[in-house]
C-alpha positions in Angstrom: 20.7 -10.5 -1.8 21.0 -6.7 -1.8 18.7 -4.1 -3.2 20.3 -1.0 -4.8 20.0 2.1 -2.7 18.4 4.0 -5.6 15.6 1.3 -5.7 15.0 1.5 -2.0 14.8 5.2 -2.1 12.3 4.9 -5.0 10.2 2.4 -3.0 10.3 4.7 0.0 9.1 7.7 -2.0 6.4 5.7 -3.6 5.0 4.8 -0.2 4.6 8.4 1.0 1.2 8.3 2.8 0.9 12.1 2.7 0.9 12.4 -1.1 -2.5 11.7 -2.8 -2.5 10.2 -6.2 -3.7 12.1 -9.3 -6.5 10.8 -11.5 -3.9 9.5 -14.0 -1.4 8.0 -11.6 -0.5 4.4 -12.6 -0.2 3.4 -8.9 -3.9 3.9 -8.3 -5.8 0.8 -7.3 -9.6 0.9 -7.0 -10.7 -0.2 -3.5 -14.4 0.3 -4.2 -15.4 -3.3 -3.9 -13.7 -3.8 -0.5 -14.9 -0.7 1.3 -18.3 0.0 -0.1 -21.5 -2.2 0.0 -22.7 -4.6 -2.6 -24.8 -2.0 -4.3 -22.6 1.1 -4.4 -19.6 3.0 -3.1 -19.3 6.5 -1.7 -18.2 7.9 -5.0 -21.0 6.1 -6.8 -23.5 7.7 -4.5 -22.0 11.2 -4.9 -22.3 10.8 -8.6 -25.8 9.5 -8.5 -27.0 12.4 -6.4 -25.5 14.8 -9.0 -27.3 13.0 -11.8 -30.6 13.4 -10.1 -30.6 17.2 -9.7 -29.5 20.4 -11.5 -27.8 21.8 -8.4 -26.9 19.5 -5.4 -25.0 20.0 -2.2 -23.3 17.0 -0.5 -20.8 16.3 2.3 -18.0 13.8 2.1 -15.4 12.8 4.7 -13.1 10.0 5.9 -9.9 9.4 8.0 -6.8 11.2 6.8 -4.9 8.7 4.7 -7.8 6.6 3.6 -7.4 8.0 0.1 -10.1 10.7 0.2 -8.2 13.2 -1.9 -7.1 10.5 -4.3 -10.7 9.4 -4.7 -11.7 13.0 -5.3 -9.1 13.1 -8.1 -10.6 9.9 -9.6 -14.1 11.3 -9.2 -13.1 14.5 -11.1 -11.7 12.4 -13.9 -14.8 10.2 -14.0 -17.1 13.3 -14.2 -14.9 15.1 -16.8 -14.9 12.0 -18.9 -18.7 11.5 -18.7 -20.3 11.0 -22.1 -23.9 11.7 -21.1 -23.4 15.3 -20.0 -20.2 17.3 -20.6 -19.0 18.3 -17.1 -16.3 20.6 -15.8 -15.1 19.9 -12.2 -13.4 22.7 -10.1 -11.5 21.4 -7.1 -10.9 24.1 -4.5 -8.0 23.2 -2.2 -8.7 25.1 1.0 -5.2 24.3 2.4 -4.1 27.1 0.1 -6.5 29.7 1.5 -7.2 29.2 5.2 -5.4 28.6 8.4 -6.6 25.1 9.2 -5.7 25.4 12.9 -8.0 28.4 13.5 -11.8 28.9 13.7 -13.5 29.1 10.3 -16.4 31.2 9.2 -19.0 31.0 6.4 -17.4 34.2 5.0 -14.1 32.3 4.6 -15.7 29.6 2.5 -17.9 31.9 0.4 -15.1 34.3 -0.6 -12.6 31.5 -1.4 -15.1 29.6 -3.6 -16.2 32.8 -5.4 -12.5 33.6 -6.0 -11.6 30.1 -7.3 -14.6 29.8 -9.5 -13.8 33.1 -11.1 -10.1 32.1 -11.6 -11.2 28.8 -13.2 -13.6 30.6 -15.6 -10.9 33.1 -16.5 -8.4 30.3 -17.2 -10.9 28.3 -19.3 -11.4 31.5 -21.3 -7.7 31.3 -22.2 -6.8 34.3 -20.0 -4.3 34.8 -17.1 -6.3 34.8 -13.8 -3.4 36.5 -12.0 -3.7 39.5 -14.3 -7.5 39.5 -14.7 -9.9 38.6 -11.9 -13.5 39.9 -11.9 -14.2 38.7 -8.4 -10.9 39.8 -6.9 -11.6 43.3 -8.1 -15.1 43.3 -6.8 -13.9 41.9 -3.4 -11.2 44.6 -3.2 -13.7 47.3 -3.9 -16.0 45.8 -1.1 -13.1 46.0 1.3 -12.1 49.6 0.3 -15.8 50.7 0.7 -16.1 49.1 4.1 -15.0 50.5 7.5 -11.8 48.5 7.3 -8.9 50.8 8.4 -6.7 50.6 5.4 -6.1 52.9 2.4 -7.1 52.1 -1.1 -3.5 52.3 -2.2 -2.4 49.6 0.2 -5.3 47.4 -0.8 -4.4 47.9 -4.5 -0.9 46.9 -3.7 -2.1 43.5 -2.4 -3.4 42.7 -5.9 -3.7 39.0 -6.6 -2.1 38.1 -3.3 -5.1 39.3 -1.2 -6.4 35.8 -0.4 -2.9 34.7 0.7 -2.5 37.8 2.8 -5.8 37.0 4.5 -4.5 33.5 5.3 -1.1 34.5 6.5 -1.6 37.8 8.2 -3.8 37.4 11.3 -4.2 41.1 11.8 -5.4 41.6 8.2 -7.7 38.6 8.5 -9.4 40.0 11.6 -10.0 43.3 9.8 -11.4 41.6 6.7 -13.6 39.2 8.8 -15.1 42.1 10.7 -15.8 44.0 7.5 -17.5 41.0 5.9 -19.5 40.2 9.0 -20.8 43.7 9.4 -22.1 43.8 5.8 -22.7 40.0 5.6 -25.8 39.9 3.4 -24.3 42.4 0.9 -21.1 40.4 0.8 -22.9 37.1 0.3 -25.2 38.6 -2.4 -22.2 39.9 -4.4 -20.3 36.6 -4.0 -23.3 34.7 -5.2 -23.7 36.9 -8.2 -20.1 36.4 -9.0 -20.4 32.6 -8.7 -23.4 32.6 -11.0 -21.5 34.6 -13.6 -18.5 32.3 -13.2 -20.6 29.1 -13.7 -22.2 30.7 -16.8 -18.7 31.6 -18.1 -17.5 28.1 -17.6 -20.3 26.6 -19.5 -19.6 29.0 -22.4 -15.8 28.8 -22.3 -14.4 26.8 -25.3 -11.8 25.1 -23.1 -14.4 23.8 -20.7 -17.1 22.5 -23.0 -19.4 22.1 -20.0 -23.1 21.7 -19.6 -22.7 20.8 -15.9 -20.3 22.4 -13.3 -19.3 20.6 -10.1 -17.3 22.4 -7.4 -15.4 20.2 -4.9 -14.2 22.0 -1.8 -11.4 19.9 -0.4 -9.3 20.3 2.7 -12.1 21.5 5.1 -11.9 18.2 6.9 -8.5 19.1 8.1 -9.7 21.9 10.3 -8.5 21.1 13.8 -6.9 23.0 16.7 -3.2 22.8 17.5 -3.9 23.3 21.2 -6.5 21.6 23.3 -7.4 25.1 24.7 -8.6 26.1 21.3 -10.7 23.0 20.6 -14.0 24.4 21.7 -13.8 27.6 19.5 -12.5 25.7 16.5 -15.1 22.9 16.7 -18.0 25.3 17.4 -17.0 27.2 14.2 -17.0 24.0 12.2 -20.4 23.0 13.5 -21.8 26.5 12.8 -20.4 26.4 9.2 -21.9 23.0 8.2 -25.0 23.0 10.4 -26.2 26.6 11.0 -24.9 28.1 7.8 -25.6 25.1 5.5 -27.9 27.2 3.3 -25.1 29.5 2.3 -23.0 26.5 1.2 -25.4 25.9 -1.7 -23.9 27.1 -5.0 -25.3 27.9 -8.4 -23.8 24.5 -9.5 -23.2 21.1 -7.8 -21.2 21.3 -4.6 -19.3 18.7 -2.6 -17.6 19.7 0.7 -15.2 17.6 2.7 -15.8 18.0 6.5 -14.3 16.7 9.8 -15.3 13.2 10.5 -16.3 13.9 14.2 -19.1 16.2 13.1 -21.1 13.3 11.6 -21.4 11.7 15.0 -22.0 14.9 16.9 -24.9 16.1 14.7 -27.3 13.4 13.8 -29.4 15.9 11.9 -26.5 17.0 9.6 -27.9 15.4 6.5 -31.2 17.2 6.7 -29.6 20.4 5.3 -28.1 18.6 2.3 -29.3 16.5 -0.6 -28.3 13.2 1.1 -26.8 11.9 4.3 -23.0 12.7 4.7 -20.8 10.0 3.2 -17.8 8.5 5.0 -14.9 6.8 3.1 -14.3 3.8 5.3 -11.3 1.5 5.8 -10.6 -1.5 3.6 -12.1 -4.6 5.3 -9.2 -7.0 5.9 -11.1 -8.9 8.7 -14.7 -9.3 9.5 -16.1 -8.3 12.9 -15.2 -11.7 14.2 -11.6 -11.3 13.3 -11.7 -13.7 10.3 -9.4 -12.5 7.5 -11.2 -10.9 4.5 -9.2 -12.2 1.6 -10.6 -9.9 -1.0 -9.5 -6.8 1.0 -6.1 -8.3 1.6 -5.6 -9.0 -2.1 -6.5 -5.4 -3.0 -3.9 -4.0 -0.5 -1.3 -6.4 -1.9 -2.0 -5.0 -5.3 -1.7 -1.5 -3.9 1.7 -2.3 -2.5 2.9 -4.1 -5.6 2.4 -1.0 -7.6 4.7 0.9 -5.3 7.4 -1.6 -4.2 9.2 -4.6 -5.7 7.7 -6.9 -3.0 9.8 -9.9 -4.0 13.0 -7.9 -3.6 12.0 -6.5 -0.2 10.2 -9.5 1.3 11.5 -12.5 -0.7 9.9 -15.0 -3.1 7.1 -15.8 -0.6 6.2 -12.1 -0.5 2.4 -12.6 -0.3 2.6 -14.4 3.0 5.5 -12.1 4.2 3.4 -8.9 3.7 0.2 -10.3 5.0 1.0 -9.6 8.7 1.6 -5.9 7.8 -1.8 -5.7 6.1 -3.6 -7.3 9.0 -1.7 -5.0 11.5 -2.8 -1.9 9.5 -6.5 -2.7 10.0 -7.1 -1.9 6.3 -6.0 1.7 7.0 -3.9 2.6 3.8 -1.9 5.3 5.6 -0.7 2.9 8.3 0.1 0.2 5.8 2.3 2.5 3.9 3.9 3.7 7.1 4.7 0.1 8.1 6.3 -0.7 4.7 8.4 2.5 4.9 9.5 1.4 8.4 10.5 -1.9 7.0 12.6 -0.1 4.4 14.4 2.2 6.9 14.9 -0.3 9.7 16.7 -3.0 7.7 19.9 -3.2 5.8 19.7 -6.7 4.4 16.9 -7.8 2.0 14.8 -9.7 1.7 13.6 -9.2 5.3 12.5 -12.1 7.5 9.3 -12.6 9.6 11.1 -11.4 12.7 12.0 -8.1 11.1 8.4 -7.6 10.0 7.1 -8.4 13.5 9.6 -6.0 15.0 8.3 -3.2 12.9 4.7 -4.0 13.8 5.5 -4.1 17.5 7.2 -0.7 17.3 4.2 0.9 15.8 2.0 -0.9 18.3 4.1 0.7 21.1 3.6 4.1 19.6 -0.2 3.6 19.5 -0.2 2.2 23.0 1.3 5.4 24.3 -1.7 7.4 23.1 -4.3 5.1 24.9 -5.4 6.7 28.2 -6.9 4.9 31.1 -10.1 6.9 30.6 -10.3 5.5 27.0 -10.4 1.8 28.0 -14.1 1.3 28.7 -15.4 2.7 25.4 -12.5 1.3 23.5 -13.1 -2.2 24.8 -16.8 -2.0 24.3 -16.3 -1.0 20.6 -13.8 -3.9 20.2 -16.3 -6.3 21.5 -19.6 -5.2 19.9 -18.4 -3.1 16.9 -21.1 -0.5 17.4 -21.4 3.2 18.4 -21.7 3.8 22.2 -25.3 5.0 22.6 -25.6 4.8 26.3 -24.8 8.5 27.0 -23.3 11.6 25.3 -20.1 11.4 27.4 -19.2 8.0 25.9 -20.2 9.3 22.4 -17.8 12.2 22.9 -15.1 9.7 23.9 -15.8 7.7 20.8 -15.3 10.8 18.7 -12.0 11.5 20.3 -10.9 7.9 19.7 -11.7 8.4 16.0 -9.7 11.6 16.0 -6.7 9.7 17.2 -7.2 6.7 14.9 -7.6 4.3 17.8 -11.0 3.3 16.4 -11.5 2.5 12.7 -14.7 2.6 10.7 -15.8 0.0 8.1 -18.7 -0.1 5.7 -19.5 -3.4 4.0 -23.2 -3.5 4.1 -23.9 -2.3 7.6 -21.4 0.3 9.0 -19.3 -1.1 11.9 -16.4 -0.1 14.0 -13.4 -1.8 15.6 -10.3 -1.0 17.7 -7.2 -0.5 15.6 -5.2 -3.8 15.6 -2.3 -1.9 16.9 -4.4 -0.9 19.9 -5.6 -4.4 20.5 -1.9 -5.4 21.2 -1.8 -3.0 24.2 -1.8 -5.3 27.3 -4.4 -3.2 29.1 -6.8 -3.4 26.1 -6.0 -7.1 25.5 -6.7 -8.1 29.1 -10.0 -6.2 29.2 -11.2 -7.7 25.9 -10.4 -11.2 27.2 -12.2 -10.7 30.5 
């Protein structure tokens, strides 16, 4: 049997792990019941915290590719559709405004949110935010009045592109950052005043119809150095942002910030500065800690794939059993599952594929994972694979654990009690396998 090239290309595009789904996407599958606990999911808890207060501030994170941005889209839709209290959700995509490979400061976050809230309010008032921006004009005046070495004419020429210029021009960024830091309190006060006005405008705007405003700052979890030499400066800036400067992250509305996963384990006191403990979107549980298959999780991921690929055409009439090894090999990590299916599509010419072809794709990814496992990782990695808990014996092993999370060699689960495991691809590495069996 052959599958038309156009269909294969469509399946391949549908399985792009780097493209989050919108709130209305028909490919969306709720995974709430297979990666939360019996009482609630992460999204349920975010919503409940918002319901209990007039202005809340929360942190939310997860592995890249677990569907965090997709869940934010679903959460936005849920809040916007809420009947009890008309809500307007503003999602700020920080990818558009910051260099995610460089240190970040509180002034970066404050200016971007003030700018985006103002843009949203202007748009909801039926006006063009590129032509009219109250905060942008105020921000430009602040720069022109500061000691920044730049003429008013050149600042005026930047116009609506000022935020992009700050992101893309390191020299200009340093000048702006210095100016904001030197007059920090004045800058924060003006930004806060603008945010308050924007929230009020959103509530009064006919297009918004809002009694409650929620701002979701997405993309901050992606801040990471390109070079190991920059790791200390970047991570210290992230820790200062979310721990030291937490008070400045509170807004005159509800606020949710994504943040790097490693910070949750480095700062046990992080939740004390917010309205609840930080929430982590975990993996789908496809096995229990003893390695027994978790059928409900497997079924959900089969459903996820079936909405993206004609599984019978690619894997044959017994597609449920044919796809099962891929799901178990992924460890319930949606990004790796989609990668594996894409690899099946690109590494075979005849369809449906057989078990040997599926195993070959799994082994190839296992080899790639194995290359990233260092000898110094083995002790902590094997300990986690055996007892499924955080290493609590010393700070050095906890730091190693954080690095393993960063490289997706360890996965996090949350079905009742939170637990951890070595990625199934890592378990196939002979060094790890031998140490586990000792």
